[in-house]
N, C-alpha and C positions, 0 to 999 in steps of 0.2 A: 504494500500500500504506500501511497505517496506520503512524503514527510511534511508537505505543505499543510499548515494548519488551515482549516476551512474558514472561509470568510462568508458571513451570512448576508442575506438580502437586507437585513436590518442594518448591518454595517454600511452597506452601500447607501441606504436611505439616509442614515445619519450623516454620512459624508456629503451627500447631495444637499441636505438641508443646511449644513454649515456653509458649503460653497455658495448656495443661493443667497445667503445673507452677507457675503463679503462684498466690499466695495470693488468696483471694476479695477481700480489701480492695484489693489492688493492681489487680485487674481492673476494679473498680467506680469507683475514685477517681483513679487515676493517668492523666494524659493522656500518650499516647504519640506522637500526631501532631497537627499543625495543618495543615489543607489549606484553602485559600481563606479564611483567617482564622477557620476553625471548628475548635475543639478536639475530639479524639476520644480516648475511653478505650480500654483494651484490649478491653472488651466490645463497644463500637461497631465497632471494627475487625474483631473476630471475626465479628460479624453480617454485615458487608459482604463479608468474604472468604469466609465459609461460603456465602453466597448467590451468589457469583461475579459481583457487580455490577461495572460499570465503575469505580466509586469504590473498591471492594474491590481490584481489580487495580492501581489507581493507588496505593493504600495499600501493597500488597505491594511494588511497585516502589520506593516511598520507603523502606520498611523495609530493602530490600536495599541501597539507596544508603547508608543510615546504618549498614550492617553490623550490624543487629539480627538479621537472619536471613541 
């Protein structure tokens, strides 16, 4: 079985609710995560999470670990 901890639909909903309440400037400019030495803004994370990519699920897991969601 996969080692990846499951990310629930609730986690995605919580992230989307937080994202929706952010000012546009923060979404575009503020880096929220760095994964594999690559910085990601809120918008980049949203695109990955919304598309349910493996990277998006990894991002959600990291956001949970950091207690952002």
